[in-house]
N, C-alpha and C positions, 0 to 999 in steps of 0.2 A: 365207588367209594366217594365220600364227601370230602371236599378240600377244606382245609383250615382257612378261614378268612384272614386277611392281613390286618394286623393291629396298627403298625407303623412302618414307614419306610424311611431310612435314614442315610445320611451321607457318611463319608469316612474322611474327614478333613485332617490336615496335617497339624500337629502340635510339636512344640519344642520340649525335649526332655534333656536338659543340659546340652551336650554337644550333638545330640541325636535328634533328627527330625523324623517323625513317624506318624502314621495314621492312627487316629483314636475314634473308632465308631461307637465305643462304649466305655465309659459314660459319655453322653453328649447333652446338648441343650434340650433335646426332646426325650431322651431315654436315660433315666438314672441308673437302672440295672435291670437285668432280666434274671430274676431270682431263680437259681442260686449263682448266676454269673455276674461278676462285679465289674470286671475290666477286660477289654480286648484291645491290644496294641498290634498293629501290623507294621513291622519294621522292614525297611528295605523296599525294593532291591538296592543295596549299596555296593559300589565297586570298592572292594577291600584291597589294600596294598600296604607295603611298608611305610608309604608316605601318607596313607589315609586309612585309619583304623579307629573309627569313633565308637565301635560297639565292644569295647573292652571293659566289662563290668566287673570290678574287683569285688572282694568279699563283702557281703551285706546280709542282714538277717531277715527272716520272715516268721510270722506266727499267725495261726488261726485260719488258714485257708490253704489252697493248693495252687501254687504257681506252675503253669504248664507251658511247654514250648513245643510248637509244631514247626520243625525246620523245613522250609520249602526249598531253599537253595543254599549251598555252601557247606561249611563244616565248623562246628563249635566244640570247645572243650568245656566240660562240666566238672567242677570240683565242689565238694561240700564237707561240712563238719562231721558227717557220719563216716567219712573215709572213702566215699565214692569218688571215682575219677574215670570219666568216660568220654569218648569222642562221639559226638552226635553228628550224623551225616544227613544229607538231603533226604527227606522223606521220613526220617526218624522222629520219634516223639519222646520227650522227657517229661515225666509226670511226678512232681515233687509234692509230697504231703508235708507241709510245714508243721502242722500240729502245734505242739507246745514250743517248738523253736528249732530252727536250722539256719546255718550260715552257708551260703553258696556263692560261687563265682562262675561267670560265663564269659567266654571270649572266643573269637575265631582262633583256631589252632595256629601255632607258630609256622607250621608248614604251609597252611592255607594262606597266611599273610605274606609269606615269602614268594609264593608262586602267583598270588593275586587271584581274584575271582569275585563272584557275586554272592552276597549274603542276603537272605530274606527269610522271614519267619513270622509266626504268630506267638505273642505272649498273652496268655489267658490267665485270669484269676478266677478260680472257682471257690466259692465260700464253703466253709465247713459249718455244720449246725453247732449250736452251743454245747451240746453234749459231747462233741468230738473235737472241739478246738484245742484241747490239751492232751490229745493222744500222742504217742511217740512219733517222731518224724520218720519219713520213709521216702525212698527214691526209686523210681522205675524208669528204665530206658528200653523202649521197644523199637526194634529195627524195621525199616520200611518193608523188607521182604517177608516179614513174619506176620503181617496183618491179614486177617481174613477179608475177602473181597466179594462183593455182589456185582454182577454184570447184568445190564438191561437186556431185554429180548433182542433189541436191534444191535447189540454189541457196541454201542457208542457212549454208554454211560458206565463208569466204574466207580464203585463206592467202597472205600476202605473203612472198615469198622475199627476205629481206634479204641472206643470204650462203649459198653452197652450191648445192644442186640438189634439186629435187623434181619428179617426174613429167615430166622432160625440160625443165623451165624452170630458169633460173639466177638467182642473186642479182646485184645491181649492185655489191656490195662485193667488191673483190679481197682475198683472204685470204692470210696467210702460211703457214697450216697447213690441214689438212682439217677443216672445220667446217661446220655448218649452223645458221642462225638464221632462224626464221620468226615472224611475228606472225599469230596465228590469231583471227579473229572468227567467233563462232558465234551464230546466232539460236536462239531456243527451238525445240526439236525437230530442229534441224539435226544431221546426223551425217556423219562421214567417217573413213576409215582413212588414217593418215599413215605412210608408210614411213620406216624408220630403218636406216641401214647397220649391219650386225652388228658391224663393227669399231669403231664409235663408242660412247662413253659418252653418255648422254642424260638430259635432264630437261625437265620441263614446269612452268611457273609460271603461276598464275592471277592476273591483275590485277583483273578484275571479273567478277561473275556467279556461275554455279553450273553445273558440268558433271559428267558421268559418264564415266569412263575405263575402257575395256575392259569395259563393261557392268556394272561393279560398284563400282569405287572412285569416291567422290564428292569433288570439290574444291569448297570453299565459302569465300567471303571471310570472314576473321577466324577461320576454323577451320583446315582443311588446305589449303595453297595450293601446295606444291611436291611433285612426284613425281619420284623418280629410278628409272630403269628398269634392269633387267638386260639384258645383251647376249645374249638367247636367243630372239629372234624376228624378225619382219619389220617390226614397227612397233606402232602402237597405234590404237585407235578413240576418238573423242571424240563426245559427244552433249550438246547444250545443254539444260539444264533451264530456263535463262532466257538472255537476251542476255548473252554473255560475251566476254572478251578474254583471250588467253593468249600467253605467250612460250615457244617451243620452242627448245632449244639442244642440239646434239650435237657431238662432236669426237673425233678420234683421240687417245687418252691418250699422254702423253710418258713416264710412269713415271720421272720424274726428281725428285731432291730439290728442294724449294722452300724458299727462305728469304726472308721478307718483313720489311720494316721501313718503316713509314710509306708513302710513295709509291713504294717500290722493291720489285720482285719479281725475285730472283736465285736462284742455286743454292747459294751459299756466303756465310758471314758476311763473308769477305774482300771479296767482290764488293759487298756492301752498303756496307762502309766506303769502297770505291773510288767508289761512286756518290755518297755523301755528300760526299767530297772533290772530285769532279769538278763537282758542282753549286756548291759553295762557290767553286771556282776559275773559274766561268763557262763551263765546257765544254759545258753544256747549252743555251747561248744566253742571251738576255736578253728580258724582256718587262716593259714598264712597268706600273705599277699601273692606270693609266687610259689 
């Protein structure tokens, strides 16, 4: 099989988001977006306690895209204006389709804050095409134990299929568009070839560890952590130089104009103004602070 060549290799530098310091590999100075993916934040690991809890995000709105959380460590409470309330634990995924509007809140659970622990996760923004930006909002919570898994022949690579399809197995998340999302755990010396549809743009993000991609490109924590592939092959190979965890994402590009402002992702500035007005008028629902 032919390997996809590498389009860009990027860092994952820290940025300040209010009281929170987190990594932002996408967008960056070198990569505006990987259509249809708009933003990738890697938050934590944070030591959470009653004296230190910066990741308490009160009610806030979204429209026009899908905010997604991959929780790596810790425990979070999700609440939203649809009436959903769920505890998201390490390894779980919450996939929110904001559509025409939703208000949600995320924070470490009170029990987790009391006992203390480490919180870490990925916050991902997946765009919706123009024709689906105003669909009804929806929320999905998939638990770690429920995902289908692919194991390499050497038994040292495990791939959780969050969404999409790989080697005949499918993700638990129902998607609005054609995308793949996998969590890849690699032991030292483990190797596997991961297929990528040629019609999809794709990227690979390193959360922890040290891996070699396609036999030559090295991803290391605090150095290069994000690879964007060209659409010119069958996939890519990964080999663990030490125990590592990665997030793989791919999707059919929309090739549409994107206009963002705060928590809204639309196609025009007029639509952004309409989103702000609708939120102020209560058309996205209501969610109390506590």
